[in-house]
C-alpha positions as CSV (number, residue, x, y, z in Angstrom):
1,M,22.2,30.1,-14.6
2,E,24.3,32.9,-13.9
3,L,27.8,32.7,-13.1
4,P,29.0,33.6,-9.3
5,S,31.2,36.7,-8.8
6,R,34.5,36.2,-6.5
7,T,32.7,37.9,-4.0
8,A,30.0,35.2,-4.0
9,I,32.6,32.6,-4.2
10,R,34.0,33.9,-1.2
11,D,30.7,34.2,0.7
12,L,29.5,30.7,-0.2
13,A,33.1,29.4,1.1
14,G,32.6,31.1,4.3
15,E,28.9,29.8,4.8
16,L,30.1,26.4,3.9
17,R,33.1,26.8,6.5
18,L,35.9,25.5,4.0
19,G,38.4,27.1,5.1
20,I,40.0,28.5,2.0
21,A,42.6,31.1,2.3
22,D,42.2,34.5,0.8
23,G,45.3,33.7,-1.4
24,D,43.4,30.8,-3.1
25,L,40.2,32.6,-4.2
26,D,41.2,33.4,-7.1
27,F,41.7,29.9,-8.0
28,Y,38.5,28.7,-6.9
29,H,36.5,31.2,-8.7
30,A,38.2,30.4,-11.9
31,A,37.8,26.9,-11.5
32,A,34.2,27.1,-9.9
33,T,33.3,29.1,-13.1
34,G,34.8,27.2,-15.5
35,L,33.1,24.0,-14.0
36,L,29.8,25.8,-14.2
37,G,30.1,26.6,-17.8
38,S,28.9,22.3,-18.6
39,W,25.6,23.6,-17.1
40,A,25.1,26.0,-20.1
41,V,25.9,23.2,-22.4
42,V,23.3,20.6,-20.8
43,E,20.6,23.4,-20.9
44,E,21.5,24.2,-24.9
45,L,21.5,20.3,-25.4
46,Y,18.2,19.6,-23.4
47,D,16.3,22.7,-25.0
48,A,17.2,21.6,-28.5
49,E,17.2,17.5,-28.0
50,V,14.5,16.6,-25.4
51,A,12.6,19.7,-24.3
52,P,9.0,19.0,-24.3
53,S,6.3,21.0,-25.9
54,A,2.7,20.7,-24.4
55,P,0.1,19.8,-26.3
56,D,-2.6,21.8,-27.0
57,R,-5.8,20.4,-25.3
58,D,-8.9,21.7,-23.9
59,W,-10.0,21.7,-20.3
60,A,-12.5,23.9,-18.0
61,E,-13.1,25.0,-14.4
62,P,-15.4,22.4,-13.0
63,A,-18.9,24.0,-13.8
64,D,-21.1,21.9,-10.8
65,D,-18.9,20.5,-8.7
66,P,-20.8,20.0,-5.1
67,L,-18.4,17.6,-3.9
68,G,-15.2,19.8,-4.7
69,A,-13.8,16.9,-6.0
70,W,-12.8,18.1,-9.7
71,Y,-9.8,20.4,-10.2
72,V,-10.2,20.8,-14.0
73,T,-12.6,18.8,-16.2
74,T,-11.4,17.6,-19.8
75,E,-12.6,15.0,-22.5
76,L,-9.3,13.7,-23.9
77,T,-9.6,10.6,-25.9
78,G,-7.1,8.6,-27.7
79,A,-7.7,5.2,-29.2
80,D,-10.8,4.8,-30.7
81,S,-10.8,1.1,-29.2
82,G,-9.5,-1.0,-26.3
83,P,-10.1,-2.6,-23.3
84,L,-11.3,0.7,-21.8
85,A,-13.2,2.4,-24.3
86,G,-16.1,4.2,-23.0
87,R,-14.7,4.2,-19.6
88,R,-14.6,7.7,-18.3
89,V,-11.4,7.9,-16.0
90,A,-10.5,10.6,-13.4
91,V,-7.0,11.1,-12.9
92,K,-5.3,12.6,-9.5
93,D,-4.0,15.5,-9.8
94,N,-0.5,14.4,-8.6
95,I,-0.4,13.2,-12.0
96,A,0.6,15.1,-15.3
97,V,-1.3,15.5,-18.2
98,A,0.3,17.4,-20.5
99,G,-1.1,20.6,-21.4
100,V,-3.8,20.7,-18.5
101,P,-2.9,22.4,-15.3
102,M,-1.8,20.8,-12.1
103,M,-1.9,22.2,-8.4
104,N,-1.2,19.1,-6.5
105,G,-3.3,20.3,-4.1
106,S,-0.9,22.9,-3.1
107,E,-0.1,26.7,-4.0
108,T,3.4,25.6,-4.6
109,V,2.5,24.0,-7.7
110,R,-0.5,25.8,-8.5
111,G,0.2,27.4,-12.1
112,F,2.0,24.7,-13.7
113,V,1.5,23.0,-16.6
114,P,2.9,20.0,-17.7
115,A,4.6,19.5,-21.0
116,R,4.6,15.5,-20.9
117,D,1.9,12.7,-20.1
118,A,2.9,10.7,-16.9
119,T,3.0,6.8,-18.3
120,V,-0.3,6.0,-16.8
121,V,-2.0,8.7,-18.8
122,T,-0.5,7.4,-21.9
123,R,-1.6,4.1,-21.3
124,L,-5.3,4.8,-20.4
125,L,-5.4,7.0,-23.8
126,D,-4.2,4.0,-25.6
127,A,-6.7,1.6,-23.9
128,G,-9.2,4.0,-25.4
129,A,-10.1,5.7,-21.8
130,T,-11.6,9.2,-21.8
131,I,-9.5,11.2,-19.3
132,A,-12.4,13.5,-17.7
133,G,-10.3,15.6,-15.7
134,K,-8.3,16.0,-12.7
135,A,-9.4,15.0,-9.5
136,V,-8.8,17.2,-6.4
137,C,-6.0,15.8,-4.1
138,E,-4.6,16.9,-0.9
139,D,-2.0,19.3,-0.2
140,L,1.2,17.6,-1.9
141,C,-0.6,14.2,-1.0
142,F,0.4,14.6,2.6
143,S,-2.9,13.9,3.9
144,G,-5.0,10.8,4.7
145,A,-8.1,13.0,5.0
146,S,-9.9,15.3,2.4
147,H,-9.5,19.0,4.1
148,T,-6.0,20.2,3.1
149,A,-6.4,20.9,-0.3
150,K,-6.0,24.7,-1.5
151,T,-9.4,24.7,-3.5
152,G,-11.2,23.3,-0.5
153,P,-12.5,19.9,1.5
154,V,-13.6,17.2,-0.8
155,R,-17.2,16.1,0.4
156,N,-18.2,12.5,1.2
157,P,-21.1,11.3,-1.0
158,W,-22.1,9.4,1.9
159,D,-22.4,12.6,4.1
160,L,-21.5,15.9,2.8
161,D,-19.8,17.0,6.2
162,R,-17.6,14.2,6.4
163,T,-13.9,13.4,4.7
164,T,-13.4,11.2,1.9
165,G,-10.2,10.4,3.2
166,G,-7.1,11.5,1.0
167,S,-4.9,12.0,-0.4
168,S,-6.7,10.7,-3.5
169,S,-10.0,12.6,-2.0
170,G,-11.6,13.6,-5.4
171,S,-10.9,10.5,-7.3
172,A,-12.6,8.5,-4.7
173,A,-15.2,10.8,-4.1
174,L,-16.0,10.9,-8.1
175,V,-16.2,7.2,-8.2
176,A,-18.4,6.5,-5.3
177,A,-20.5,9.5,-6.6
178,G,-20.7,7.8,-10.2
179,E,-19.4,10.8,-12.2
180,V,-16.7,8.8,-13.3
181,D,-16.3,4.9,-14.1
182,L,-12.9,4.9,-12.8
183,A,-10.1,7.1,-11.4
184,V,-6.4,6.6,-10.8
185,G,-4.8,7.2,-7.4
186,G,-1.7,7.5,-5.9
187,D,-0.6,5.7,-2.3
188,Q,2.4,6.6,0.1
189,G,0.5,6.0,3.2
190,G,-3.1,4.8,2.4
191,S,-3.7,7.2,0.0
192,I,-5.7,4.9,-2.3
193,R,-7.0,2.5,0.2
194,I,-8.0,5.5,2.7
195,P,-10.8,7.3,0.3
196,A,-12.0,4.0,-1.1
197,A,-12.7,2.6,2.6
198,F,-14.6,5.8,3.5
199,C,-16.3,6.2,0.3
200,G,-17.1,2.3,0.3
201,V,-15.7,1.7,-3.1
202,V,-12.6,-0.5,-4.2
203,G,-9.0,0.9,-3.9
204,H,-5.9,-1.4,-5.0
205,K,-2.3,-0.3,-4.2
206,P,-0.4,-2.7,-6.2
207,S,2.6,-4.5,-5.4
208,F,5.6,-1.4,-4.9
209,G,6.8,-0.8,-8.7
210,L,4.0,-2.7,-10.7
211,V,2.7,0.3,-12.1
212,P,5.5,2.8,-13.1
213,Y,5.3,6.1,-11.4
214,T,6.9,8.0,-14.0
215,G,5.1,11.6,-14.5
216,A,3.7,11.7,-10.9
217,F,4.8,14.2,-8.3
218,P,6.7,12.1,-6.0
219,I,6.9,12.2,-2.1
220,E,9.2,9.4,-1.2
221,Q,10.9,7.5,-4.0
222,S,10.6,3.9,-2.0
223,I,6.8,4.3,-1.1
224,D,5.3,6.2,-4.1
225,H,2.9,3.8,-5.8
226,L,0.0,4.5,-8.2
227,G,-3.3,2.4,-8.8
228,P,-6.9,1.9,-9.6
229,I,-9.9,3.2,-7.5
230,A,-13.5,1.5,-8.9
231,P,-16.5,0.5,-8.1
232,T,-15.8,-3.1,-8.0
233,V,-13.0,-5.3,-8.0
234,A,-13.7,-6.6,-11.9
235,D,-13.1,-2.7,-12.6
236,A,-10.2,-2.4,-10.5
237,A,-8.4,-5.4,-12.4
238,A,-9.3,-3.8,-15.8
239,L,-7.9,-0.6,-14.8
240,L,-4.9,-2.5,-13.4
241,S,-4.5,-4.5,-16.7
242,V,-3.7,-1.3,-18.5
243,L,-1.4,0.4,-16.1
244,A,1.0,-2.5,-15.1
245,G,4.2,-3.1,-16.2
246,A,7.6,-1.5,-17.1
247,D,7.9,1.6,-18.5
248,G,11.8,1.6,-18.8
249,A,11.8,4.7,-17.0
250,D,11.0,4.6,-13.3
251,P,13.4,3.2,-10.9
252,R,11.1,1.9,-8.6
253,Q,10.4,-0.9,-11.0
254,P,12.1,-4.2,-10.8
255,T,14.1,-5.3,-14.2
256,G,11.3,-7.0,-16.3
257,V,8.3,-6.3,-14.1
258,A,5.2,-7.1,-16.3
259,G,1.3,-6.9,-15.6
260,E,-1.4,-9.4,-16.8
261,D,-4.8,-9.7,-17.7
262,Y,-5.9,-9.5,-14.0
263,V,-9.7,-9.8,-15.2
264,A,-8.9,-12.9,-16.3
265,A,-7.5,-14.3,-13.2
266,L,-10.5,-13.3,-11.4
267,G,-11.8,-16.7,-12.6
268,R,-9.2,-18.8,-11.8
269,L,-10.7,-20.1,-8.2
270,D,-12.0,-23.4,-7.9
271,R,-11.7,-23.6,-4.1
272,G,-12.3,-22.0,-1.0
273,L,-9.6,-19.5,0.2
274,R,-7.5,-19.8,3.5
275,I,-7.3,-16.1,5.2
276,G,-5.3,-15.1,8.0
277,V,-7.0,-12.7,10.0
278,V,-4.8,-10.0,11.1
279,S,-5.4,-9.8,14.8
280,E,-3.1,-6.3,15.3
281,G,-5.4,-4.8,12.4
282,F,-8.4,-4.7,15.3
283,D,-6.4,-3.6,18.0
284,Q,-5.1,-0.2,17.0
285,A,-5.0,2.6,19.8
286,N,-8.2,4.4,17.9
287,S,-10.2,1.1,16.6
288,D,-13.7,1.9,16.6
289,P,-15.7,-1.1,18.2
290,G,-18.1,-0.8,15.3
291,V,-15.7,-0.6,12.3
292,N,-14.3,-4.3,14.1
293,A,-17.8,-5.6,14.5
294,V,-18.7,-4.9,10.9
295,V,-15.4,-6.7,9.3
296,R,-15.8,-9.5,11.7
297,D,-19.4,-9.9,10.4
298,A,-18.0,-9.6,7.1
299,I,-15.3,-12.5,7.9
300,E,-18.0,-14.7,9.0
301,R,-20.0,-14.2,6.1
302,L,-17.0,-15.4,4.2
303,T,-16.3,-18.7,6.2
304,A,-20.2,-19.3,5.7
305,A,-19.4,-19.0,2.1
306,G,-17.0,-21.7,1.9
307,H,-13.6,-20.0,2.8
308,V,-11.8,-20.7,5.8
309,A,-10.6,-17.9,8.3
310,E,-7.7,-18.2,10.8
311,E,-6.4,-15.7,13.4
312,V,-3.0,-14.8,13.1
313,A,-0.7,-12.7,15.0
314,I,1.9,-10.3,13.3
315,P,3.4,-8.4,16.2
316,W,5.7,-6.4,13.7
317,H,2.4,-5.0,12.3
318,K,2.0,-2.6,15.2
319,H,5.4,-1.5,14.6
320,G,5.1,-0.7,10.9
321,A,3.4,2.9,11.6
322,A,6.6,3.8,13.4
323,L,9.1,3.0,10.5
324,W,6.7,4.6,8.1
325,D,6.8,7.7,10.4
326,V,11.0,7.9,10.1
327,I,10.6,6.9,6.3
328,S,7.8,9.2,5.1
329,V,9.2,12.2,7.1
330,E,13.0,11.9,6.5
331,G,12.5,11.0,3.1
332,A,10.0,13.3,2.2
333,T,12.2,16.2,3.9
334,W,15.0,15.3,1.7
335,Q,13.1,14.2,-1.4
336,M,10.1,16.4,-1.8
337,V,11.1,19.7,0.0
338,Q,14.9,19.8,0.0
339,G,14.9,18.0,-3.4
340,N,12.2,19.8,-4.9
341,A,9.8,16.5,-5.3
342,Y,12.3,14.7,-7.4
343,G,15.5,14.4,-5.5
344,L,18.7,13.6,-7.3
345,N,20.8,10.4,-7.1
346,W,18.7,7.8,-9.4
347,K,18.2,7.0,-13.0
348,G,15.2,7.3,-15.0
349,G,12.6,9.9,-16.1
350,Y,12.4,13.3,-14.4
351,D,10.6,16.6,-14.9
352,P,13.1,19.2,-14.3
353,E,10.5,21.6,-15.3
354,Q,8.4,21.1,-12.7
355,M,11.4,20.9,-10.5
356,A,12.2,24.2,-11.2
357,F,8.6,25.7,-11.0
358,Y,7.7,24.0,-7.5
359,G,11.2,24.5,-6.0
360,E,11.3,28.2,-6.7
361,R,7.9,28.6,-5.7
362,W,8.0,26.9,-2.3
363,R,11.2,28.9,-1.4
364,R,9.3,32.0,-2.0
365,D,6.9,31.3,0.5
366,P,7.2,28.0,2.8
367,A,4.3,29.4,4.7
368,A,1.6,28.2,1.9
369,F,2.7,24.7,2.8
370,S,0.1,22.7,4.6
371,E,0.0,22.4,8.3
372,T,0.8,18.6,7.5
373,V,3.7,19.5,5.3
374,K,5.2,22.0,7.8
375,L,5.3,19.2,10.0
376,V,7.1,16.8,7.8
377,A,9.6,19.8,7.0
378,L,10.1,20.9,11.1
379,G,10.5,17.2,12.1
380,G,12.7,16.0,9.3
381,T,14.8,18.5,9.2
382,W,15.6,18.3,12.8
383,S,16.1,14.5,12.8
384,L,18.2,14.9,9.8
385,R,20.4,17.4,11.4
386,E,20.6,15.6,14.3
387,G,21.1,12.4,13.0
388,Y,22.4,12.4,9.4
389,G,20.0,10.0,8.2
390,A,20.9,7.2,10.2
391,A,17.6,6.9,11.3
392,Y,16.3,6.5,8.0
393,G,19.0,3.7,7.3
394,K,17.6,2.0,10.4
395,A,14.1,2.1,9.2
396,R,15.1,1.0,5.9
397,N,16.9,-2.1,7.2
398,L,14.1,-3.0,9.7
399,E,11.9,-2.8,6.6
400,R,13.1,-6.2,5.8
401,R,12.1,-7.6,9.6
402,L,8.6,-6.1,8.8
403,A,8.0,-7.6,5.3
404,A,9.0,-11.1,6.6
405,A,6.6,-10.5,9.2
406,Y,3.8,-10.3,6.7
407,D,5.6,-13.3,4.3
408,A,5.6,-15.6,7.2
409,P,1.9,-15.9,7.7
410,L,1.5,-15.9,3.8
411,A,3.3,-18.7,2.9
412,T,0.5,-20.6,4.7
413,H,-2.6,-18.3,3.9
414,D,-3.6,-17.0,0.7
415,V,-4.3,-13.8,2.0
416,L,-4.5,-11.8,4.9
417,V,-7.4,-9.5,5.6
418,M,-8.1,-6.6,8.6
419,P,-10.0,-3.5,8.8
420,T,-8.8,-1.3,6.3
421,L,-8.7,1.7,8.8
422,P,-9.8,1.6,12.3
423,I,-12.4,4.2,12.1
424,T,-15.0,5.5,10.2
425,A,-15.3,8.7,7.8
426,S,-14.8,11.5,10.2
427,L,-15.9,15.2,10.1
428,I,-14.4,17.8,7.9
429,P,-12.8,20.5,10.2
430,P,-14.1,23.6,10.1
431,A,-12.3,26.4,8.0
432,D,-11.2,28.1,11.2
433,A,-10.4,24.8,13.3
434,P,-7.2,24.9,15.5
435,V,-4.0,23.2,14.3
436,E,-4.3,20.3,16.4
437,E,-7.2,18.9,14.9
438,V,-6.2,20.0,11.3
439,V,-3.5,17.8,11.9
440,T,-5.2,15.0,14.0
441,R,-7.6,14.8,11.4
442,A,-5.1,14.2,8.8
443,L,-3.3,11.1,10.0
444,E,-5.7,9.4,12.3
445,M,-6.5,6.6,10.2
446,V,-3.1,5.4,9.0
447,A,-1.9,2.5,11.1
448,N,-2.9,-0.5,9.1
449,T,-2.4,1.1,5.8
450,A,0.8,2.7,6.1
451,P,3.0,-0.4,7.1
452,L,2.1,-1.8,3.6
453,D,3.4,1.2,1.7
454,V,6.8,0.7,3.8
455,T,7.1,-3.3,2.5
456,G,5.3,-2.9,-0.9
457,H,2.9,-5.8,-0.5
458,P,0.0,-5.5,-2.6
459,A,-3.3,-4.6,-1.0
460,C,-6.5,-4.2,-1.9
461,S,-9.5,-2.3,0.1
462,I,-13.2,-3.4,-0.6
463,P,-16.1,-2.9,1.5
464,A,-17.3,-4.7,4.2
465,G,-20.5,-3.0,5.2
466,L,-22.1,0.0,7.2
467,S,-21.3,1.5,10.4
468,D,-23.7,3.7,11.8
469,G,-24.4,4.5,8.3
470,L,-20.7,5.0,6.7
471,P,-18.7,2.7,4.7
472,V,-16.3,0.1,6.4
473,G,-13.6,-1.1,4.3
474,L,-11.8,-4.7,4.4
475,M,-8.4,-5.1,3.6
476,V,-6.7,-7.8,1.4
477,V,-3.2,-8.3,1.6
478,G,-0.9,-10.8,-0.5
479,R,2.2,-11.7,-1.3
480,M,4.4,-9.3,-3.2
481,F,3.5,-9.1,-6.8
482,D,0.6,-11.5,-6.7
483,D,-1.8,-8.8,-7.3
484,A,-3.6,-11.3,-9.3
485,G,-4.3,-13.2,-6.3
486,V,-5.5,-10.3,-3.9
487,L,-7.6,-9.6,-6.6
488,R,-9.1,-12.8,-7.1
489,A,-9.7,-12.8,-3.5
490,A,-11.1,-9.5,-3.2
491,H,-13.3,-10.7,-6.0
492,A,-14.3,-13.9,-4.4
493,F,-15.0,-12.0,-1.1
494,E,-17.3,-9.4,-2.9
495,Q,-19.7,-12.2,-4.6
496,T,-20.4,-13.0,-0.9
497,L,-20.2,-9.1,0.5
498,G,-21.8,-7.1,-2.2
499,T,-20.9,-3.7,-2.9
500,L,-22.3,0.0,-1.9
501,T,-23.9,2.5,-3.8
502,A,-23.6,6.3,-2.1
503,P,-26.8,7.8,-1.4
504,H,-25.6,11.3,-2.8
505,H,-25.0,12.6,-6.6
506,R,-25.7,9.6,-8.4
507,T,-25.0,10.1,-11.9
508,T,-26.0,8.2,-15.3
509,H,-22.4,7.3,-15.5
510,R,-22.7,4.7,-12.2
511,T,-21.5,1.3,-13.2
512,T,-24.1,-1.3,-12.6
513,H,-23.0,-3.9,-9.4
514,D,-24.6,-7.4,-9.3
515,K,-25.0,-7.0,-5.6
516,E,-25.3,-4.2,-3.1
517,L,-24.5,-4.3,0.6
518,T,-27.3,-3.3,3.3
519,A,-26.3,-2.1,6.4
């Protein structure tokens, strides 16, 4: 880092309106340059002691990618055996795989090559998985649809003109098409569950903090989640069993948090479940009657199979999206934009190379941001300047009321259910679509998913059936850190509801299902 001249200190003092007298400038210049000498010491120590060196790993541009779902392909292997031996896994491209390019869907990250594996990548390789490549994700992961990535749209295997959902767009598309056995996604507003629902697969957002986020590109530390996308609940449980547990480097994780054998837990059910059907989940502004009908029919089938379903009212559920708006917009502006993704003021594992790369790149050309990130930057910067973060603080304090609203019926019901999304997959906007369409299509589906990112409750989307030939998801919500209970319920429901297989782009890697849903 270049040290400032006396003139630079004078100009900076004026910019900050610090009121430093001309006669004091010599002191402040000497003191500041002396203080900044510690930065050089830290740089030297870092380079000598902890700076990583990226491994030499092979990767390739995708040769055959009709869905637009691959960013790069690999064949990375680790342990010769383990619980995921023989399983091919796609990793969302906001997650660092050392020595392999990472774009996070954005021109502001294109060209960055991480030098460290994310914790979840290390765990995959140690479990015997083969990392088949990096799956395309939306631009800085701020879209619930699949048209914002700078590599181009990701197409739904059920209808190639429609969105897969986002932001884990490539992850869900590749699982639905059978090109991989499993995938890891990320979820800040529904970005695991949205594409899982639109593509007819299983997506589980774990309890906040259960899976370490270390090494993934953050949006907002209080809503960042990583989790599995898979063909079946059992597959999702197997992947979560590998991913879960503390790594000691992620402040999102409570002390001592641990996973378990979620596959073994699936079989620990000897009675019908008491299901709370969240009325408000069927009553969003854009709720599609066809989607509601499919989910209602699925619930009737579950009651016929011996489960008990009761309507529950959670009025606060419809406030959740507003809380999420404030937290995600002010929080992402402060952390992801101004704070160069990682932000400051927390203990844990940082990626300073990524911070420097991305921070310089976005400031070089802020116009490279996607339309959704531009909206975040505008809204967040304005609200932070006008309110100084007080709105964020209010939303965070209201989070407790929102969480309690879900906890109340969960005290008397095993799980809550509702439509994962109020709509089925919409058409991908054309390349020349007006900005109104681009932004609307990106954010129109999050009303039921986003509130659970605010509270952190575990939530799993499973296929409920088809509406007009397109998949509909049913979301299963449970108590904090009772991910085993959520997956157990989802598995029991899956035995009645079955699974889906996309009609396009099936491959030999497709996992065999016991039962398939029909329209």
